[in-house]
C-alpha angles and dihedrals in degrees: 000000000000124000087253092057092046092050094043090236121139119216113269100283114260095000093114091027088065103030120054097212143359117221119197115199113211134161104237091228091058098078088153091062091045090055092046091050091050088054090051091050090049089057088066096038099263137103143167089278091068109104092229096050110086126193108217117200103232119235116244108192121201095231136028091241097198096329124108091251145358088255093054091050091046091050092050094045093047092051090047092053091048090053090048090052091050091050092049090051092048094238118169101201131016139177120219118201126184120215092254092063117136118183119221110256091250097042094116089057098040097038098074092052092049093047091049090051091050089054090058099052142053113258139152106189128023120197110204089183128012149153123225134181091215132050117267123231117272113289118242125229089280092054093250122137127189114237115200115231092245093055113100117237123183131202126046104201093121117027133159116198134184124212098250089061092048093051093049092049092054089057091058107030122093122213115262 
C-alpha cells in the first residue's frame, strides 16, 4: 500500500495524465532531502513508489569546469542526464523536481487548472517555481505568464519540459 492509499489522497488530478514521468534529482548522500521530498510528494498523493516517479542520483563533479561552482555544474549535468533519459525513453513531457522542492499549500487545488491551461497552449518549458531579476508579463486567469527566451530565469526545482525543447537543447549544449 502506497502512502497515497494509506492517507486516502489521490494523486494531483491530471499531473501524471499530462506528464509522462516525474524525475526527482537528489544527491544520494542527502537522505534528509530525499525524505523531505517524499513527504512533499505525499502531500499531492504521490511518492517514490509510483512507477512514473523516478529518483535520479544527482551528479557531483570534482571541479567546477567553467561553472561558478561544483554545485552549479552538478545541477546542470544532472538535468542534462535526466533530459537524455527522457529522450531515450521517448517521453513527450516530463517534470523535473529537485530535492528542495516545496509545493505551495494549495498546489493540489491549483495544479489541475494550470495543467489544463498548459494543454491548451504552445509551450516548451514550464517553470513551476522560479526566480527572475525582471518582472514577468502579466499572468492570465490560470496564473500562467509567458517568459521570453532571452529573459533570465533562475532556479530549477520544478521544471516541466516537452520533447521539442529537449531535442533543440541537445543541438546547442556542449558536454561538461
